[in-house]
Each structure stands twice: as structure tokens, then as C-alpha cells.
N, C-alpha and C positions, 0 to 999 in steps of 0.2 A: 848645140846647133842641131843635133839629131832630134831632140825633143821638140824644138821649134818647128823643124821641117815636118815632123809627123803631125804636129798640131795643125799646121796650115793645110796639109793634105787632107786630114780628117774633116776640117772645117769646110773645105771646098766640096768634099764628098757629101756632107750633110746638106749644104745649100743646093746641091744638084738633085736632092730628093724632094719631090712635090709635097709630101706630107709634112716635112720639116718646114718648108717655106710657107705652107698653109697655116702652120701654128703661129708663125711670126705675123703673118697677114691678119690672122684672127685677132690678136692682141691690138694691132694697130687700128683695125676697123672698129673694134669695140670702143677704143678711146676716141676715135674720130667721131663716132655716133654721139658720144657724150659732149664733145667739144662743139660740134657743128649744129646739133639740134638746139633751137632756141629754148631758153628757160621758160617754164610755165608759171603763171601767177597763181598763188594760193592765198586764200584769205582765212583769217582766224575767226571771221564772223560766223555766228550760229544762226542759220536761216530758219524762219518760222513762216509758213504760208497762211494766207487768209483768203477765204472765198466767201463773199457776202451776197446773199439773195435779198437782203433787206435794203430797200431803196429809200428808206426814210431819211430825213435830214439828220436826225440823231445818230442813225447808223453810220452815215457818211462821216459825221464828225468823229465818232469813236474810231472808225477805221483809219481816218487821216491822223488821229492822235497816235495810234499804234505805229503807223508807217513812219512817222516823224519822231518817234520816241528816242530819247538818248539813253540807250541801254546796251547791255552786252549782246542782246538778241536782235537780229535784223529781221523785222517783219516786212513781208512783201505780199502784194495782192496777186491772186491767181485768177485767170479768166474763167475757169469752170471747176466743178467738183472733181472731174476726172483728172484735170491737170494737177490739182492739189494732191490727190491720192498718188499720182505718178511721181511727183517730186519727192514724196515721203518714202515710197517703196524703192525708189532709185537711190536714195541716200542724199539727194540734193538738199532736202529740208529735214531738220530734226523732228518736227511735228507740224501739225496744221489745224486750223479751226475753220469750220463751216458755220456761217451765221445764217439761219433760215429767215424767210420772209416774215416780217412782223415781229421779229424777236425783241427789238428794243422797245417798241410800243407796249408789248405784253409785259416786259420786265419792269417798265416804269409803273405800270398799273398793278404790279404784284402778281401777275399771272406767269406760270412757268410751263405752259403746254408745248412750247417750241424752243427749247434751250439750245445754246451753242453746242456744236458737236466737235469733239476732239478726235483727231486721227494721229496715230503714232505707230511706231514699230516696237515689238517686244524688247528689242535691244536698246531702246532709247533710255538714257539715264538722266536726262535733263527735263523731262516732262513736268515734274512737280515745280521746280523753280520757274519754268516758263509759264506755267499756269498762274503762279502768283503774280508775275509781271503782267500777263495778259488781263487777268480779272481785276487787278488793282487799277490798271489804266481804264478799263471799262467802268469800274465803280466811280472813279474820279470824274468821268465824263457824265455818267448817268445820275449821280447822287443829287445834284441840284433839281433835276426833273422829278426824281422820286420824291424829294421833300416837297416840291411845289405841288405835286399831285396829292400828296398826303394832306397838305394844308387845305387844299380845295375841298376835300371830302370830310373835313372836320369843322367844328365850330370855332377853331382857333384861326386867327388871322395874323398878318404881319404887315406893317406899314413900309412903304418904299419899295424899291426894286429888290425882290427876294434873291435873285441870282447874284447881284452885286454883293449883297449882304453875306451870302454863303461863301462866295469866292474870297471875300476879305478875310474871313475867319478860317477857312480851310487852308489858305496859303500863308497864315501867320503863325507866329510862335506862341500865340495866346492859348491855343488848344492843341491837343495831341493830334498828330497827322501821320499817316503812313505814306511815305514817299517811295514809290516803286522804282525810281530812277536813281542810280548810283552815279555820282559825279566825282571826277578827279581822283578816283581810287583804283582805276584799272586803265590799261592801255593795250590796244592790240592794233596791228597793222597788217597790210598785205605783205606777203613774202614771195620769194621766188624759189622754185625747186627745179631740179633737172632729173632726167631719167637715171635711176640708180643702176649702173652697169657693173657687174661683178668682175672687174678687171683683176683685182688682187687674187681672188679665188681662182680665176682662170689661169693667171700667170703661175701660181703655185702648182696647179695640176699639170700644166704644160712643162714645167721644169722637171717634175717627177717623170713625166712621160718621155721627155727627151733623153733623160739619163737612162731610162729603161730601154728605149729604142737603141741607144748607143751600145749598151751591153749585149742586146740581142744580135746586133750586127757583128759585134766582136765574137760571140759564141759561134755564129754561123760561119764567119771567116776561119775561126780556129778549127772547126770541124771539117772544113774543106781543105785543111792542110797548109794554110798560108803562114802560120806562125810556128812551124815545127822547128825552125832553126833558132828561134829565140829561147833564151833561158827563162826560168820561172820569174826571176826579178824583172826581166825585160818585158815579159808578158803582163806582169802586174802594172808596170809603169805605163805600158801601152793602154791597158784598161782605163787608167786614170786620164790619160791623154784623150782617148776617144770620148769618154763621158764629159770631160771639160770642154772639148770642141763642140759637143752637142748642147751643153747646158749654158755656157757663157753668153752666146748670142741671144738666147731666149731670156736669160737673166738681165742682160742689158736692156732689151726691149721692155721687159716687165717692170724694171725699175723706172725707166723713163715714163711709161704709161701710168704707173702708180703715182708718181710725183704729179703728173697732170691731173689725175683723178682725185687724189687725196692729200697732196702736199707731203711734207715731211711728218711722218707719224708712225704709229704702231703697225699699220698695214704695210707700209714700205719696209719696215724692219722684218716683218714676216716673210715678204717676198725675198729679201736679201738672204735671210737665214736658210730659207727653203732651197734657194739656188745652190748655195755652197754645200748644204747637207745632202742634196740629191746626188752629188758626185760620189762620195764614199758609200752612201747607202746603195746605189745602183751597182757599184763594184762589189760590195759585200754580197748582194743578192745573186749576182752572176757566179760568185765563188761558191755559194751555198747550193744553188740549183744546178750549176755545172753544164747542163745540156740545153740547147736552144728549144727542143721540143717541150721540155718541162717549163722552161722560161715563158714560152708562148701561152701555156695553159694558166700559169700564175699571173700573167700580165693583167688581165681584166680585173682580178681580185685586188691586186695592188693599186691599180688606178682608181677603183671604186673606193677603197679605203682612203686614198689621198684626197678624193673629191669630198668625202664626208668630213675629214679632218680639216681641210682648208676652209670649208664653209663654217664649221663649228668654231674654229679658232678666230677667224676674221669677224664673224658676227658677234661673238662674245666681246671682242675688243672694239 
């Protein structure tokens, strides 16, 4: 009965302390932020920007083919070169292509004075495969016109509609063809994500801190002469009671918040173990340091170590 009464008294004492209440409120607020904020949509699409100054019919046909292509890369059109560069530097697009005026007309005629310009960032790792997709699509659109122009400038001729003849054989199995579009071999879709709030890490640090604060209060009270009538065994039992009264409410809040954040898993187990471990650890530290003045000096170092360990352990798992 005495243990129970002391536990209740110490619990009430902690709940009357603004710092202790603030720790509990912090856990609840962090979890509330996670629960109440709407999830944001994220897409697995790899965006590739296109800005075209070429207003020719062939250029528009090529751009439309890229915009509607069935590939892993999502091509989209930018209103200006500045917008294209901004999208790439901001990370919105993986890379981008600027098509200068007259580019396609020159390409069909075999002139390369104004080629397509590629913009990317040094960290980009997908530029080469995107180049293959981009220029394969360009080639598939321009090849009939290149062939037609070549036939016009030679003595060779061809009967009938050349473009229909080309498309028949380019799209058949009778000749080798490079298909830049991969079909039915990949799947990606938009997902949802929420702000990652470090509830587990914060709970572990607060559990350690609450145990340390409890022992600091005990040392301060003992030095003021409050426990002179108690035996050593009674003082040791009181130290465990005080730490338990400080840690258990924080542990209960931490477990509930961790379940909401992560469900049943390894992070919940870390919080549970940290809560019960912080009680004997804080008691042992007060026995080693003995005086409140020394305990106060060691407190920031101990808290810093607990912060590092909590993040390392929870991030690894």
C-alpha cells in the first residue's frame, strides 16, 4: 500500500510540472500532425521536359508522338526555355530537350547546324536511356521523310505511296525494327505518402529524459534532508518508484503514438524496451553520480547520447 501511495503521489507531482506535461503534449502533437495532415500524392513517373521553337508540321508531329508515347518516361511540353531549365534545376524533371527553329527541316535534308539541345544535371543517372527513347521516337517519325527526300535527290524512284510502303515494312515482322516502347513488362502507379514524423525517436529520448529528471528530483530532495529517516533499501525502492512514476505515463503515450504511426513492429518494440530500460539505468546513474550538481552537468551528455542512439537504431531498422 505504501508503494502504491508513493507512486500516486510522485505521479501527481510530475503532472504538476510544466516540462513534464510539455513532453507528453509534444508526443501527442507530433502524432496529431501525422494523422490530420492529408496524404500527398507521389508519382513514379520520370518527367522529361520538351521545349520546341520549331513550328513546322513535322516538328509538331514529333512532339505529339513523344507526349503520347507509351514509355516509362513522361514527356511534357514547357512554355519556354527558362521554364524548361527551371524544372530541371528544381528536380521536377529528370532532364529536358530544346528543339531549335528549323531543326526538323534541316535534319530531313541531312543538315545538322541546329541540333536538339539536351539539358540535365550532373546527378542525373537516366540521361542515356532517355536519350535512346527520345531519339528513337524522333527517328521513327522522321525516317519516312528522310527516305523520301533521299529518293527525290537520286535517280531512283518508287511507285505508289512511299510513306504507306515504308510504314508497312517498318511496322511488320518482315524486317528488323527497333521498338523504343516497352509494353506489358513494367507497371507503375501513383502512390500516397505522409510527412515522416520521428515519433519513435522522440519517445525514446523523452523516456530517457523523464527517468533522468526523476532521479535529479530525488537527489535534490535527498540533499535537502527529506529522506534522512529512510533506510538505504527504502531509499533505493523510492528511487525506482520515482523513476517509474515519471517514465510509465510517457511510455504509455509513446506506445500509443507509435502504434498509430508505425503499427506493430520493430520501432514499437524499441520504444517498449527503452521505457523499461530507462528506469534501472536512471537509478544506476544517480547511484554513480550521487550529487545533483554532478548529475546536472552530465545530463546534456547523456541526453545527446540517447538522441544519437535512438536515431541510429530506429533508422537502421
